[in-house]
Phi, psi and omega in degrees: 000324180300319180296323180293317181292318178297316177305311182299313185294315180292322177293324176297316176298314181300316183291333181245038184304324182295337178288343184252013176302132182089345178256313180251140178277168175302319180297318180295324178291326176294321180295318180298319179293323176293319180294327178296315181297318177298316181292324178300316178298322181287327182277334186308316182297338181259003189302314183295313181297321180296316180297316175300322183296333179281346174073025177290143177280161177300323179300312184297319178288334184050049184242134174269339184261343181253042186283141177297320186281349179081002179275061185294310186290328176294319178293321176296317180297316183296319178293319182295324178296332181284339185300137173303334179291341184250016183268339181281154176296325183230142181288159176295133178089008183300322184298325181278331182280323186307317181298335182274348183265149175272089185298326179295319176301315179297315182297314179298320178296320180297320179297317180296320177299319181294334179274352178079025181266000000 
């Protein structure tokens, strides 16, 4: 918990550095930024547990990879389907790419994927 508090305080100072002009030197601000990076490295292994401890919902976090239910890939796929890039039947540039692809290989692979092989 101490590392999280230190990280919060140092990050607050770094984000509001202009408020500390004349109080902190440029060297001290550089040390603060180095300390933030060091603390992030130390806190990183506990990031999921810390986030869970705050009790934020998946909706509030708006995260596809940090899901409470563990359905990461399903969430990523669902979000990708919503993208405007994925609404057209064919991707932009398909006409130029199609001649370079082995379509028979792709069709056979698609059949096998559907069967779960």
